[in-house]
C-alpha positions in Angstrom: -1.4 -28.1 -89.3 -4.9 -29.2 -88.5 -5.6 -33.0 -88.7 -8.8 -34.8 -88.7 -9.2 -37.8 -86.5 -9.8 -41.1 -88.3 -13.3 -41.3 -86.9 -14.2 -37.9 -88.1 -12.6 -38.6 -91.5 -14.7 -41.7 -91.8 -17.8 -39.8 -90.8 -17.1 -37.1 -93.4 -16.6 -39.7 -96.0 -19.9 -41.4 -95.2 -22.1 -38.4 -94.2 -20.6 -35.2 -95.7 -19.2 -36.5 -99.0 -20.6 -38.9 -101.5 -19.1 -41.4 -104.0 -18.1 -40.0 -107.3 -19.7 -41.4 -110.4 -17.4 -43.3 -112.8 -17.7 -40.6 -115.5 -17.5 -37.6 -113.2 -15.4 -34.7 -114.3 -12.7 -33.3 -112.0 -11.6 -29.6 -111.5 -8.8 -29.7 -114.1 -11.1 -31.1 -116.8 -13.6 -28.4 -116.1 -10.9 -25.7 -116.2 -9.5 -26.9 -119.5 -13.0 -26.8 -120.9 -13.4 -23.2 -119.6 -10.0 -22.2 -121.2 -11.3 -23.3 -124.6 -14.8 -21.8 -124.3 -14.9 -18.9 -121.8 -15.7 -15.7 -123.7 -14.0 -13.4 -121.1 -10.6 -15.2 -121.5 -11.0 -15.3 -125.3 -11.6 -11.6 -125.3 -8.5 -11.0 -123.2 -6.4 -13.1 -125.6 -7.7 -11.1 -128.5 -6.9 -7.9 -126.7 -3.4 -9.1 -126.0 -2.8 -9.9 -129.7 -4.1 -6.5 -130.7 -1.9 -4.7 -128.2 1.3 -6.5 -129.4 0.8 -4.8 -132.7 1.6 -1.5 -131.0 5.3 -2.2 -131.1 5.7 -2.6 -134.9 3.4 0.3 -135.5 5.5 2.6 -133.2 8.8 1.2 -134.6 7.6 2.2 -138.1 7.9 5.8 -137.1 11.7 5.4 -136.8 12.2 3.3 -140.0 12.5 4.5 -143.6 9.3 5.1 -145.6 9.4 4.7 -149.4 6.7 5.4 -151.9 6.3 5.1 -155.6 4.0 7.1 -157.9 3.4 6.7 -161.6 1.2 8.1 -164.2 0.6 7.5 -168.0 -1.7 9.9 -169.9 -3.0 9.9 -173.5 -3.5 13.5 -174.7 -5.3 15.0 -177.7 -4.9 18.7 -178.4 -7.1 20.5 -180.9 -7.0 24.2 -181.3 -7.9 26.8 -184.0 -6.1 30.1 -184.1 -8.3 32.7 -185.8 -5.6 34.6 -187.6 -4.9 35.5 -191.2 -4.3 33.0 -192.4 -6.2 30.7 -189.9 -4.1 28.1 -188.1 -5.5 24.8 -187.0 -3.4 22.6 -184.5 -4.2 19.0 -183.8 -1.8 16.9 -181.9 -2.1 13.5 -180.2 0.7 12.4 -177.8 1.3 10.5 -174.6 3.0 11.6 -171.4 4.3 9.3 -168.6 6.0 9.9 -165.3 7.5 7.7 -162.5 8.6 9.0 -159.1 10.2 7.3 -156.1 10.5 9.2 -152.8 12.1 8.0 -149.5 12.4 9.4 -146.1 14.5 8.3 -143.1 13.8 9.9 -139.7 17.1 11.1 -138.1 15.7 12.9 -135.1 12.0 12.5 -134.0 11.9 12.5 -130.2 8.2 11.9 -130.1 8.5 8.7 -132.2 11.3 7.4 -130.0 9.1 7.8 -126.9 6.2 6.3 -128.7 8.2 3.1 -129.1 9.0 3.0 -125.4 5.3 3.5 -124.6 4.4 0.6 -126.9 6.9 -1.7 -125.2 5.3 -0.8 -121.9 1.9 -1.4 -123.2 2.7 -4.9 -124.5 4.3 -5.9 -121.2 1.3 -4.5 -119.4 -1.0 -6.5 -121.7 0.8 -9.7 -120.7 -0.1 -9.1 -117.0 -3.6 -8.2 -118.0 -3.9 -11.6 -119.8 -2.4 -13.4 -116.8 -4.9 -11.6 -114.6 -7.7 -12.9 -116.8 -6.4 -16.4 -116.5 -6.2 -16.2 -112.7 -9.7 -14.8 -112.7 -10.9 -17.7 -114.7 -9.3 -20.1 -112.3 -11.1 -18.5 -109.4 -14.4 -18.4 -111.3 -14.2 -22.1 -112.2 -13.1 -23.2 -108.8 -15.9 -21.1 -107.1 -18.5 -22.4 -109.5 -17.2 -26.0 -109.1 -17.3 -25.8 -105.3 -20.8 -24.1 -105.4 -22.1 -27.1 -107.4 -20.5 -29.6 -105.0 -22.0 -27.8 -101.9 -25.4 -27.5 -103.6 -25.3 -31.2 -104.4 -24.3 -31.9 -100.8 -27.2 -29.8 -99.5 -29.6 -31.8 -101.7 -28.2 -35.1 -100.4 -28.4 -33.7 -96.9 -32.0 -32.7 -97.3 -32.8 -36.2 -98.5 -31.1 -37.7 -95.4 -33.0 -35.2 -93.2 -36.3 -36.1 -94.8 -35.7 -39.8 -94.3 -34.7 -39.2 -90.6 -37.6 -37.0 -89.8 -39.9 -39.3 -91.6 -38.8 -42.1 -89.3 -39.4 -39.8 -86.3 -42.9 -38.9 -87.7 -43.8 -42.6 -88.1 -42.6 -43.4 -84.6 -44.6 -40.5 -83.2 -47.7 -41.7 -84.9 -47.2 -45.3 -83.6 -46.6 -44.0 -80.1 -49.8 -41.9 -80.3 -51.8 -44.8 -81.5 -50.7 -47.0 -78.5 -51.3 -44.1 -76.1 -47.7 -43.5 -75.0 -47.4 -40.1 -76.7 -49.6 -37.1 -77.2 -50.8 -35.6 -80.5 -48.3 -32.8 -79.9 -45.4 -35.1 -80.7 -47.0 -36.1 -84.0 -47.8 -32.5 -84.9 -44.2 -31.4 -84.1 -42.8 -34.2 -86.2 -45.1 -33.4 -89.1 -44.1 -29.7 -88.9 -40.5 -30.7 -89.1 -41.1 -33.0 -92.0 -43.0 -30.3 -93.9 -40.1 -27.9 -93.3 -37.6 -30.4 -94.7 -39.7 -31.0 -97.8 -39.7 -27.2 -98.5 -35.9 -27.1 -97.8 -35.4 -30.0 -100.2 -37.2 -28.1 -103.0 -35.1 -25.0 -102.3 -31.9 -27.0 -102.3 -32.7 -28.6 -105.7 -33.5 -25.2 -107.2 -30.2 -23.9 -105.8 -28.4 -26.8 -107.4 -30.0 -26.0 -110.8 -28.9 -22.4 -110.4 -25.3 -23.4 -109.5 -25.1 -25.7 -112.5 -26.3 -23.0 -114.8 -23.6 -20.6 -113.4 -21.0 -23.3 -114.3 -22.5 -23.7 -117.7 -22.1 -20.0 -118.4 -18.3 -20.5 -118.0 -17.7 -23.8 -119.9 -20.5 -23.3 -122.5 -22.3 -26.6 -121.8 -24.2 -28.4 -119.2 -21.8 -29.9 -116.6 -21.8 -33.6 -116.0 -21.4 -35.1 -112.5 -18.4 -33.6 -110.7 -16.0 -35.4 -108.5 -16.4 -34.5 -104.8 -13.7 -34.1 -102.2 -12.0 -37.2 -100.9 -11.7 -38.3 -97.3 -8.0 -37.3 -96.7 -8.4 -33.6 -96.1 -5.9 -31.8 -93.9 -6.3 -28.0 -94.0 -3.0 -26.3 -93.3 -2.2 -22.7 -92.4 -0.6 -20.4 -95.0 3.2 -20.8 -95.5 4.7 -18.7 -94.2 2.2 -18.1 -91.5 2.9 -14.3 -91.4 0.4 -11.7 -92.5 3.3 -9.2 -93.2 4.8 -11.6 -95.8 1.6 -11.8 -97.8 0.8 -8.1 -97.6 4.3 -7.2 -98.7 4.1 -9.5 -101.7 0.7 -8.3 -102.6 1.9 -4.7 -102.7 4.6 -5.6 -105.1 3.4 -8.7 -107.1 -0.4 -8.3 -107.2 -1.3 -8.3 -110.9 -3.7 -5.3 -110.6 -0.9 -3.4 -108.9 1.5 -4.2 -111.7 -1.0 -3.2 -114.4 -1.6 0.1 -112.6 2.1 0.6 -112.2 2.5 0.2 -116.0 -0.3 2.7 -116.5 1.5 5.2 -114.4 4.8 4.7 -116.3 3.0 5.0 -119.7 1.4 8.2 -118.5 4.8 9.6 -117.6 6.1 8.7 -121.1 3.1 10.3 -122.7 3.9 13.6 -121.0 7.4 13.5 -122.6 5.9 12.5 -126.0 3.6 15.5 -126.0 6.3 17.9 -124.9 8.4 16.6 -127.8 5.8 18.4 -130.0 7.9 21.6 -129.4 11.1 20.0 -130.7 12.4 20.1 -134.2 12.4 17.0 -136.5 15.2 16.1 -138.9 14.7 13.6 -141.8 17.0 12.4 -144.6 14.9 12.7 -147.7 15.5 11.6 -151.3 13.6 11.3 -154.5 14.0 10.2 -158.1 11.7 11.3 -160.9 11.6 10.3 -164.6 9.3 11.7 -167.3 8.8 10.9 -170.9 6.5 11.9 -173.8 6.4 11.8 -177.6 5.2 15.3 -177.9 3.4 18.3 -176.3 0.9 20.9 -177.1 3.5 23.1 -178.7 5.8 20.6 -180.4 6.0 17.0 -181.5 9.5 16.6 -180.1 10.1 13.6 -177.9 10.9 14.5 -174.3 12.8 12.3 -171.8 14.0 13.7 -168.4 15.5 12.3 -165.2 16.0 14.0 -161.8 17.4 12.8 -158.5 17.4 14.7 -155.2 18.9 13.9 -151.8 19.0 16.1 -148.8 17.9 16.9 -145.2 14.5 18.2 -144.2 14.4 20.2 -140.9 11.1 21.1 -139.4 11.0 23.6 -136.5 7.5 24.1 -135.0 7.0 27.7 -134.0 3.3 28.1 -133.1 0.4 25.6 -133.4 -2.3 27.6 -131.7 -1.6 26.2 -128.2 -2.3 22.6 -129.4 0.9 21.1 -127.9 0.6 22.9 -124.6 -3.0 21.6 -124.3 -1.9 18.1 -125.0 0.8 18.3 -122.4 -1.7 19.5 -119.7 -4.0 16.7 -120.7 -1.2 14.2 -120.3 -0.3 15.6 -116.9 -3.9 15.1 -115.7 -3.9 11.6 -117.1 -0.7 10.9 -115.2 -2.3 12.1 -111.9 -5.3 9.8 -112.7 -2.9 6.9 -113.2 -1.1 7.7 -110.0 -4.3 7.7 -108.0 -5.4 4.4 -109.6 -2.1 2.9 -108.6 -2.7 3.9 -105.0 -6.2 2.4 -105.2 -4.8 -0.8 -106.6 -2.2 -1.1 -103.8 -4.9 -0.5 -101.2 -7.1 -3.1 -102.8 -4.2 -5.6 -102.9 -3.5 -5.0 -99.3 -7.1 -5.6 -98.4 -7.2 -8.8 -100.6 -4.0 -10.1 -99.0 -5.2 -9.4 -95.5 -8.7 -10.9 -96.0 -7.3 -13.8 -97.9 -4.8 -14.6 -95.2 -7.4 -14.3 -92.4 -9.9 -16.2 -94.5 -7.6 -19.2 -94.9 -6.6 -19.3 -91.2 -10.2 -18.8 -90.2 -11.5 -21.5 -92.5 -8.8 -23.9 -91.3 -9.8 -23.2 -87.7 -13.5 -23.5 -88.6 -12.9 -27.0 -89.9 -11.5 -28.0 -86.6 -14.3 -26.2 -84.7 -17.1 -27.7 -86.8 -15.4 -31.1 -86.6 -15.7 -30.9 -82.8 -19.2 -29.4 -83.1 -20.4 -32.3 -85.2 -19.1 -34.8 -82.6 -20.9 -32.9 -79.8 -24.1 -32.7 -81.9 -24.0 -36.4 -82.5 -23.5 -37.0 -78.8 -26.4 -34.8 -77.9 -28.6 -36.5 -80.4 -27.8 -39.9 -79.1 -28.3 -38.7 -75.5 -31.8 -37.3 -76.4 -32.8 -40.5 -78.1 -31.9 -42.4 -75.0 -33.7 -39.8 -72.9 -36.8 -40.2 -75.0 -36.8 -43.9 -74.6 -36.8 -43.5 -70.8 -39.3 -40.7 -70.8 -37.2 -37.7 -69.8 -36.9 -36.2 -73.3 -39.7 -35.3 -75.7 -39.9 -36.0 -79.4 -39.3 -32.3 -80.1 -36.0 -32.6 -78.1 -34.9 -35.4 -80.4 -36.0 -33.6 -83.6 -34.1 -30.4 -82.5 -30.9 -32.2 -81.7 -31.2 -34.3 -84.9 -31.5 -31.1 -87.0 -28.5 -29.7 -85.2 -26.5 -32.7 -86.4 -27.5 -32.0 -90.0 -26.7 -28.3 -89.6 -23.2 -29.0 -88.3 -22.6 -31.3 -91.3 -23.6 -28.5 -93.5 -21.3 -26.0 -91.7 -18.4 -28.4 -91.9 -18.9 -28.9 -95.6 -19.1 -25.1 -96.1 -15.8 -24.7 -94.1 -14.1 -27.2 -96.4 -15.0 -25.3 -99.5 -14.3 -21.9 -97.9 -10.8 -23.1 -97.1 -10.0 -24.4 -100.6 -11.3 -21.3 -102.3 -9.6 -19.1 -99.7 -6.2 -20.7 -100.5 -6.7 -19.9 -104.2 -7.8 -16.3 -103.5 -4.7 -15.7 -101.3 -2.4 -17.0 -104.1 -4.2 -14.7 -106.5 -3.8 -11.7 -104.1 0.0 -12.0 -104.4 -0.1 -12.8 -108.2 1.1 -16.4 -108.0 -2.0 -18.4 -108.6 -1.3 -21.0 -111.3 -2.5 -24.2 -112.8 -0.3 -26.0 -110.2 -2.5 -24.7 -107.4 -5.6 -26.1 -109.2 -3.8 -29.4 -109.6 -3.1 -29.4 -105.9 -6.8 -29.0 -105.1 -7.7 -31.5 -107.8 -5.6 -34.1 -106.1 -8.0 -33.8 -103.1 -10.9 -35.0 -105.2 -12.1 -38.6 -105.2 -10.6 -40.5 -108.1 
């Protein structure tokens, strides 16, 4: 565990962080807003609901189907037979019929496999939705930290401008009384102008980062709560790269999704091969017909017929259609197998870079903490040297800018660490709202 000294913590609170406005939003509030308004997550939810319907649709292929047909016709028959004597026939009558047919599949191998495929697809869709949720967490956290860092850079630029402005004013006074050259004034002026340009760039970057967050939550973000002073970066637990890599290869959501694709592709081969197999259905029908006449007679007709039996269909030749579909399914299975291997390699890469990213960021916090102390010491020493005439104004300006740069590096290391922890959890498929809550507790209340 890396702990900050009380002096450094106080320095960070005063110099690196800033006080949170009363109405500032925290990370969880922003995430909840994104859950309600992010179009990417909304699309993933709709896709999940649509995929769930695959199961009842596939199950319908194994359940009975019943249909009813009916018809009622009014007829008029008018005929003249040119015989001797001539015969004229004119009849008006109605004819009606009602039919009910039912079919119950007894053996349809393709339909049975289709139901298994649908179950796999729904389970896969659940992981796809979870992946979309984890992606949203990372996007919200990344955008949130980007805004905080951009705001810090604006505040830092303001502090730099004030400090350089003081050096510029001092250089002008010293030149007026003859204890410094015009070079000191020019150097201070150049440093001041550079800071003004940097301040403009920092404010523009802040606007861009706020716009990026707006694209996720659907509105302009208000003030955000910054990090609090009690910040203690810790190494991953367990502190073993092999552990995280192993879990990524088995639990990474992209790997699980690709694994389901491979399994579904295997089932699809079986389903297409089942096109060569016979099908057997239990069928039945009931038909009723009635009329009060016909073209030949005016006699009332009323008939009933009921049929029940078995329908066996044996496919013999379909022009090579089934064989082609089998070959297509085999190629798709190979595609799914290669995508699974790619997902595993990407998961391994994500776990390794995530683990090293967290350990590196934690070490960077410690290193930049010490660098900030050293930079402050060098700045104070150069100020003293300038007062006794052994250091120039440029020396003081350079060491002063080094202090501000170390503050910026330290702030960046803080945010890299927090985002790295979330990315590592995502690499092994365990990122959850609890992880965001843990980060949120580090914010100023």
